[in-house]
C-alpha positions in Angstrom: 123.7 157.7 98.2 122.2 159.1 101.2 125.2 160.2 103.1 128.9 161.0 102.4 131.3 157.9 102.0 134.0 157.8 104.4 137.4 156.0 103.3 140.4 155.5 105.3 143.8 154.8 103.8 146.6 153.9 106.0 150.1 153.6 104.4 153.5 154.7 105.5 154.6 155.6 102.0 153.6 159.3 101.2 153.7 158.7 97.5 151.1 155.9 97.8 149.0 157.8 100.1 149.0 160.8 97.6 148.2 158.6 94.6 145.2 157.0 96.5 143.9 160.1 97.9 144.2 161.9 94.2 142.4 159.0 92.4 139.7 158.5 95.1 139.0 162.2 95.2 138.7 162.3 91.5 136.2 159.5 91.6 134.2 161.0 94.3 134.1 164.3 92.1 133.1 162.7 88.9 130.5 160.2 90.2 127.1 161.9 90.1 125.2 161.5 93.4 128.3 160.4 95.1 130.0 162.4 97.7 132.6 161.7 100.3 135.9 162.2 101.7 139.3 160.4 102.1 141.3 160.4 105.3 144.9 159.6 105.3 146.9 157.9 108.2 150.7 157.5 107.8 150.8 154.9 110.6 148.5 152.2 112.4 148.6 154.2 115.6 147.1 157.3 114.1 144.2 155.2 112.5 143.6 153.6 115.9 143.7 157.1 117.7 141.1 158.2 115.3 138.9 155.2 115.9 139.0 155.6 119.7 138.0 159.2 119.1 134.8 158.0 117.5 135.8 158.0 113.9 134.1 155.5 111.5 134.7 154.7 107.9 132.9 152.8 105.1 136.2 151.1 104.0 139.7 150.7 105.1 142.8 150.4 102.7 145.7 149.1 104.7 149.4 148.7 103.7 150.6 145.4 105.3 154.3 146.2 105.8 154.2 149.1 108.3 156.2 149.8 111.4 155.0 149.1 115.0 152.0 147.5 113.8 151.4 145.6 110.5 148.0 145.7 108.4 147.1 142.2 109.7 147.1 143.0 113.1 145.1 146.3 112.4 142.6 144.2 110.5 142.4 141.8 113.3 141.6 144.6 115.8 138.9 146.0 113.4 137.3 142.7 113.2 137.5 142.2 116.9 135.4 145.5 117.6 131.7 145.2 117.1 131.6 148.7 115.6 133.9 147.9 112.8 133.8 144.2 112.2 131.5 144.5 109.3 133.5 147.1 107.5 135.4 145.9 104.6 139.3 145.9 104.4 141.3 146.0 101.4 145.2 145.2 101.7 147.7 147.0 99.9 151.2 145.5 99.7 154.2 144.3 97.9 153.6 140.4 97.5 156.5 138.7 99.4 155.0 135.2 99.3 151.8 133.5 98.3 151.0 132.8 101.9 150.7 136.7 102.5 147.6 137.0 100.4 146.1 134.0 102.2 147.0 135.6 105.7 145.1 138.7 104.5 141.9 136.8 103.8 142.3 134.8 106.9 142.3 137.8 109.3 139.2 139.2 107.6 140.2 141.0 104.5 138.0 141.2 101.5 140.4 141.9 98.8 144.4 142.2 98.3 145.9 144.6 95.7 149.7 144.1 95.0 152.1 146.9 94.8 153.0 148.8 92.6 149.3 149.3 91.7 147.1 151.2 89.2 144.9 153.9 90.8 141.9 152.5 88.5 142.2 149.0 89.8 142.2 150.1 93.4 139.2 152.4 92.7 137.3 149.6 90.9 137.6 147.3 94.0 136.7 150.1 96.2 133.6 150.8 94.4 132.7 147.0 94.4 133.3 146.4 98.2 131.4 149.7 99.1 128.4 148.7 96.7 128.3 145.2 98.5 128.5 146.7 102.0 125.6 149.0 101.1 123.6 146.2 99.5 124.3 144.0 102.5 123.2 146.8 104.9 119.9 147.4 102.9 119.3 143.7 103.0 119.9 143.5 106.8 117.6 146.6 107.3 114.8 145.1 105.1 115.1 141.8 107.0 114.7 143.7 110.4 111.8 145.5 109.2 110.2 142.2 107.9 111.0 140.6 111.3 109.5 143.5 113.2 106.2 143.3 111.1 105.9 139.7 111.5 106.3 140.0 115.3 103.7 142.7 115.3 101.4 140.7 113.3 102.0 137.7 115.6 101.2 139.8 118.7 98.1 141.0 117.2 96.9 137.5 116.2 97.8 136.1 119.8 95.8 139.0 121.4 92.8 138.2 118.9 93.1 134.5 119.8 93.3 135.0 123.4 90.4 137.3 123.6 88.0 135.1 121.5 84.7 134.1 123.5 85.3 130.4 122.6 88.6 128.9 121.6 90.9 128.6 118.5 93.2 125.6 118.0 95.3 123.9 115.6 94.9 120.1 115.7 96.5 117.0 114.6 95.0 114.3 112.3 94.5 111.8 115.3 91.6 109.8 116.6 91.5 111.6 119.9 91.9 115.0 118.2 95.4 116.0 119.7 96.3 119.8 119.3 99.4 121.6 118.6 98.1 125.0 119.7 95.1 126.2 121.7 94.1 129.8 122.6 93.9 131.1 126.1 90.1 131.2 125.9 89.8 127.6 126.6 89.5 127.7 130.3 86.4 129.9 130.1 84.7 127.4 127.9 85.8 124.1 129.2 87.5 124.7 132.7 90.7 123.3 131.5 93.9 125.2 131.0 95.8 125.2 127.8 98.6 123.1 129.5 96.0 120.2 129.8 96.0 119.9 126.1 99.6 120.4 125.1 102.3 117.6 124.7 102.2 114.0 123.9 100.4 113.3 127.1 97.8 116.1 126.6 94.0 115.6 126.5 92.6 115.4 123.0 89.7 117.5 122.1 87.5 114.5 121.6 87.5 113.8 125.3 85.7 117.1 125.9 82.8 115.8 123.5 79.7 114.2 125.1 79.8 110.6 124.7 76.7 110.4 122.7 78.1 112.9 120.1 81.7 111.5 119.6 80.9 109.3 116.8 79.1 112.0 114.9 81.9 114.5 115.5 84.8 112.1 114.4 82.7 110.9 111.4 82.2 114.6 110.2 85.8 115.5 110.5 87.0 112.5 108.8 84.7 113.1 105.8 85.7 116.8 105.7 89.3 116.0 105.8 89.1 113.3 103.1 87.1 115.6 100.8 89.5 118.7 101.7 86.3 120.6 102.6 85.5 122.9 105.6 83.4 121.6 108.3 80.8 122.8 110.6 79.6 121.1 113.8 77.0 121.5 116.7 77.7 119.3 119.8 77.8 118.9 123.4 80.8 119.0 125.6 81.3 118.2 129.2 83.3 120.8 131.3 85.8 120.2 133.9 83.0 121.0 136.4 80.8 118.4 134.9 78.5 121.0 133.0 77.0 120.1 129.7 77.3 122.8 127.1 76.4 123.0 123.5 79.1 124.3 121.2 79.5 125.2 117.5 82.6 124.5 115.7 83.8 125.4 112.2 87.1 124.7 110.5 89.1 123.3 107.7 91.9 120.9 107.2 95.5 122.1 106.6 96.7 120.0 103.8 100.5 119.7 103.3 102.2 117.0 101.5 99.1 115.0 101.6 98.7 115.2 105.5 95.6 116.7 107.0 94.9 118.4 110.2 92.2 120.5 111.7 92.8 124.3 112.3 
């Protein structure tokens, strides 16, 4: 582990505090590669004071039946704070009723150990929940890195698309060649903004094609999509300022579940 574990134990029974402290210390000493410390709190007020001073822990062991504030209320305060809401809480208490355990899980506890307890049982549960916490943190960190990488690749792709001398697009398989995406280079080539092509009422790319070339363009695209082959075309378009331009286009169908489209 890359840093020391910090374990908080809050119990108003000195003998239980001593038993837990001794057992956890022994575990930390005997486990290779594991280091850490246990901090005891004889009351919820002492624990809350420590948290207000900037203290942080990897797991909390809370007695339920304590004066002034019970363990349930302490747990609720921990779960209401963004800094501590993800830290596991294990309750320690004499079972007074079946509903007490249910209440512990309801307020956010991850486990419940009934007194009198065996130190080995508590240690096993501490190890399990600390391991789960570390794995969850590693997964969240990994997902964050993946998200950052995807965002950067998307930004790079968008920059590339927007600086193409022509245009890139993702089209629908429709007679008028509607598009789902068109790059920012489209005004330089056609005189029309990307907004002209987007949405259900947007202009299809076929409307740009010279009337004498439309049949050839449509036939070539349909044949390529049917055969699931790439296509290459040379044809004329009419710009927004009524200029005739020769263009070259290449692409391939995107086939998913039997549907085709141009990209």
